[in-house]
C-alpha positions, -999 to 999 in steps of 0.1 A, spaced: -207 175 186 -195 214 188 -162 213 168 -153 245 198 -149 221 223 -118 198 224 -105 172 250 -73 179 264 -49 164 292 -67 185 321 -98 162 308 -81 125 323 -75 132 352 -51 97 374 -63 94 404 -25 84 421 -29 76 449 -61 60 443 -90 82 467 -116 57 489 -154 76 474 -173 51 490 -202 28 476 -220 39 446 -247 25 432 -256 34 397 -289 43 379 -300 6 363 -297 -4 409 -262 -25 407 -242 -9 433 -200 -8 435 -189 -16 471 -158 2 482 -152 20 455 -110 33 450 -114 60 420 -79 58 399 -89 79 366 -112 106 353 -121 105 323 -144 127 300 -167 101 305 -171 83 340 -146 72 363 -120 42 361 -129 29 395 -114 -3 420 -140 -20 438 -143 -50 469 -155 -73 435 -129 -62 408 -122 -29 384 -149 -9 367 -156 26 348 -188 46 360 -201 62 328 -212 89 336 -247 90 319 -252 55 341 -248 79 376 -267 103 392 -265 143 388 -251 146 416 -218 128 407 -222 137 377 -222 180 392 -196 170 416 -164 150 387 -175 179 363 -194 159 339 -197 177 309 -223 167 280 -205 172 248 -167 158 264 -179 127 273 -193 124 234 -161 139 217 -143 113 240 -163 88 238 -158 91 196 -122 97 196 -124 65 217 -142 42 188 -118 59 159 -90 51 183 -107 11 185 -107 16 147 -74 23 142 -60 -2 161 -83 -27 151 -70 -18 112 -32 -22 123 -36 -54 136 -52 -66 110 -23 -58 93 0 -69 113 -15 -100 110 -18 -101 70 20 -89 72 28 -124 97 8 -148 69 30 -138 45 55 -142 61 49 -179 73 41 -186 44 70 -172 27 93 -203 12 125 -209 33 152 -190 17 132 -167 -3 134 -135 0 105 -111 28 83 -88 22 
């Protein structure tokens, strides 16, 4: 993605209270009934619906919905990269924590803690 495009707080919109946006059918033919819009992110819509909750990615939605919610493919790619990095960082932090806990649990009682 181009380096001159950034993601700002304005690109992530929490909808409070959630707004009714009706039924949405994705490009694969799956219909989400009675959707309530909770959040708009650069890569899609977070909705509550009759059967639960879902993230509806813009790439899976009609051009009309993409336009209505200001879909930007460049920002989508940047946001997905940011999210992937965040998940990788979280996984690394969790692994470090688990290793520390294992070392603490393996230390004999009364031994100095690392």
